[in-house]
C-alpha positions as CSV (number, residue, x, y, z in Angstrom):
1,X,5.9,-5.1,23.2
2,X,6.8,-2.9,20.2
3,X,4.3,-2.1,17.5
4,X,5.2,-2.3,13.8
5,X,3.6,-0.9,10.8
6,X,3.9,-3.1,7.6
7,X,2.7,-1.8,4.3
8,X,1.8,-3.8,1.3
9,X,2.3,-2.1,-2.0
10,X,1.9,-3.0,-5.7
11,X,-0.5,-2.6,-8.6
12,X,-4.2,-3.4,-8.2
13,X,-4.8,-7.1,-8.2
14,X,-1.3,-7.9,-7.1
15,X,-2.6,-9.7,-4.0
16,X,-2.1,-6.9,-1.4
17,X,-5.4,-7.5,0.5
18,X,-5.1,-11.3,0.3
19,X,-1.6,-11.3,1.7
20,X,-2.4,-8.7,4.3
21,X,-5.3,-10.8,5.6
22,X,-3.2,-13.9,5.6
23,X,-0.5,-12.2,7.6
24,X,-3.0,-10.9,10.1
25,X,-4.2,-14.5,10.7
26,X,-0.6,-15.5,11.2
27,X,0.0,-13.0,13.9
28,X,-3.4,-13.5,15.6
29,X,-2.8,-17.2,15.8
30,X,0.4,-16.4,17.6
31,X,-1.3,-14.1,20.2
32,X,-0.3,-10.8,18.7
33,X,-2.8,-7.9,18.4
34,X,-3.0,-7.1,14.6
35,X,-4.9,-4.4,12.9
36,X,-5.6,-4.1,9.1
37,X,-6.4,-0.9,7.2
38,X,-6.9,-0.4,3.5
39,X,-6.2,2.9,1.7
40,X,-7.9,4.8,0.3
41,X,-10.5,4.4,3.1
42,X,-13.7,5.4,1.3
43,X,-15.6,5.7,4.5
44,X,-14.0,9.0,5.6
45,X,-15.0,12.5,4.2
46,X,-11.9,12.7,2.1
47,X,-12.3,9.1,1.0
48,X,-15.7,9.7,-0.3
49,X,-14.3,12.5,-2.5
50,X,-11.6,10.2,-3.8
51,X,-14.2,7.6,-4.8
52,X,-16.1,10.3,-6.7
53,X,-13.0,11.3,-8.5
54,X,-12.1,7.7,-9.4
55,X,-15.5,7.1,-10.8
56,X,-15.8,10.2,-13.0
57,X,-17.9,12.4,-10.7
58,X,-15.1,14.9,-10.0
59,X,-12.1,16.0,-12.2
60,X,-8.9,16.8,-10.3
61,X,-5.3,17.2,-11.5
62,X,-2.7,14.6,-10.5
63,X,-1.3,16.8,-7.6
64,X,-4.7,17.3,-6.1
65,X,-5.5,13.6,-6.3
66,X,-2.3,12.7,-4.5
67,X,-2.9,15.3,-1.8
68,X,-6.4,13.7,-1.3
69,X,-4.8,10.3,-1.0
70,X,-2.2,11.7,1.5
71,X,-4.9,13.5,3.5
72,X,-6.9,10.3,3.6
73,X,-4.0,8.6,5.4
74,X,-3.6,11.6,7.7
75,X,-7.2,11.2,8.7
76,X,-6.2,7.8,10.2
77,X,-2.9,9.1,11.7
78,X,-4.0,9.3,15.4
79,X,-5.6,5.8,15.2
80,X,-2.4,4.4,13.7
81,X,-0.3,6.0,16.4
82,X,-2.5,4.7,19.2
83,X,-2.4,1.1,17.8
84,X,1.3,1.3,17.4
85,X,1.8,2.8,20.9
86,X,-0.2,-0.1,22.3
87,X,2.1,-2.7,20.7
88,X,-0.1,-3.8,17.8
89,X,1.1,-4.9,14.4
90,X,-0.6,-2.7,11.9
91,X,-0.9,-3.9,8.3
92,X,-1.8,-1.4,5.6
93,X,-3.1,-2.4,2.2
94,X,-1.4,0.5,0.4
95,X,0.3,3.3,2.2
96,X,2.6,6.3,1.6
97,X,4.6,4.6,-1.2
98,X,1.5,4.5,-3.3
99,X,1.3,8.3,-3.6
100,X,4.9,8.3,-4.6
101,X,4.5,5.6,-7.2
102,X,1.3,7.0,-8.8
103,X,2.3,10.6,-8.5
104,X,5.7,10.0,-10.0
105,X,4.1,8.1,-12.8
106,X,2.1,11.2,-13.5
107,X,5.0,13.5,-13.5
108,X,5.0,14.7,-9.9
109,X,8.1,15.1,-7.8
110,X,8.7,12.0,-5.7
111,X,10.7,14.0,-3.1
112,X,7.7,16.3,-2.6
113,X,5.3,13.3,-2.3
114,X,7.6,11.8,0.3
115,X,8.0,15.0,2.2
116,X,4.3,15.8,2.6
117,X,3.9,12.4,4.3
118,X,6.8,12.8,6.8
119,X,4.4,13.1,9.8
120,X,2.7,9.8,9.2
121,X,4.0,6.8,11.1
122,X,6.8,5.2,9.1
123,X,6.5,1.6,8.0
124,X,9.0,-0.8,9.6
125,X,8.7,-2.8,6.5
126,X,7.2,-2.3,3.1
127,X,6.4,-5.4,1.0
128,X,6.1,-5.0,-2.8
129,X,4.0,-7.5,-4.5
130,X,5.4,-7.1,-8.1
131,X,3.1,-8.0,-11.0
132,X,3.0,-7.0,-14.6
133,X,0.3,-4.5,-15.8
134,X,-1.0,-7.2,-18.1
135,X,-1.5,-9.5,-15.1
136,X,-3.5,-6.8,-13.3
137,X,-5.8,-6.5,-16.3
138,X,-6.2,-10.3,-16.6
139,X,-7.1,-10.6,-12.9
140,X,-9.8,-7.9,-13.1
141,X,-11.3,-7.5,-16.6
142,X,-14.4,-5.4,-15.6
143,X,-15.3,-2.6,-13.2
144,X,-11.8,-1.0,-13.4
145,X,-11.3,2.6,-12.3
146,X,-9.5,5.3,-14.2
147,X,-6.0,4.3,-13.1
148,X,-6.6,0.6,-13.6
149,X,-7.6,1.3,-17.3
150,X,-4.3,3.0,-18.2
151,X,-1.7,0.4,-18.9
152,X,1.0,2.9,-19.7
153,X,0.5,4.6,-16.4
154,X,0.6,1.2,-14.6
155,X,4.0,0.5,-16.3
156,X,5.4,3.8,-14.9
157,X,3.9,3.0,-11.5
158,X,5.6,-0.4,-11.5
159,X,8.9,1.3,-12.4
160,X,8.6,3.7,-9.5
161,X,7.8,0.9,-7.1
162,X,10.9,-0.9,-8.3
163,X,13.0,2.2,-7.7
164,X,11.6,2.6,-4.2
165,X,12.1,-1.0,-3.4
166,X,15.9,-0.6,-3.5
167,X,15.6,0.8,0.0
168,X,16.7,-1.4,2.9
169,X,13.3,-1.4,4.6
170,X,11.5,-2.9,1.5
171,X,11.0,-6.5,0.4
172,X,10.2,-7.1,-3.2
173,X,8.7,-10.4,-4.3
174,X,7.1,-11.9,-7.3
175,X,3.3,-11.6,-7.1
176,X,2.8,-13.7,-10.2
177,X,3.2,-16.9,-8.3
178,X,0.6,-19.0,-6.4
179,X,-0.9,-17.3,-3.4
180,X,0.4,-19.9,-0.9
181,X,4.0,-19.5,-2.2
182,X,3.7,-15.8,-1.9
183,X,2.3,-16.0,1.6
184,X,5.1,-18.3,2.8
185,X,7.7,-15.8,1.6
186,X,5.8,-12.9,3.2
187,X,5.8,-14.6,6.6
188,X,9.5,-15.5,6.2
189,X,10.3,-11.9,5.2
190,X,8.5,-10.4,8.1
191,X,9.9,-12.9,10.6
192,X,13.4,-12.1,9.4
193,X,13.2,-8.4,9.1
194,X,11.3,-7.7,12.3
195,X,13.0,-10.2,14.5
196,X,14.4,-8.6,17.7
197,X,18.0,-7.7,17.3
């Protein structure tokens, strides 16, 4: 049985975690081993440093921040590879495209951001839950980190995601709709795109 990595991308509060958890339940109910990871993973050494930077305890340039995010994913590379080799479905709440989107929004080269992640397992499918920055603000009014407070940045991030979502291994859907409607479309997309050929 072949393992697949499915990444959920989008602005904060777009429903990535909710939809990833729902998809995991879908797979488990059908007897598939399914693992879920969220990035950044704040429990790792690099993840702890990212948390400090996001909450004002460290000050790094955009390039260093994205390298920290990328390194945080590399910290989990062997684990991801072992799960995939064992035939598991691996769901990631944020993955490689996040660094491209947020880095590009801050003036970094998207080709470089893609290249430094080339040794990570590639997603079989990336699902973009597209919402407006105003929606993200409305869904989380308090306790927002430095990126979540910058609406102009979020608009540029959304534009980068829209560009990336033109690729064949992406599926873009409207994250503004009710959760159940989004979940049904996620399951349909995964079933269609990952069906044996």
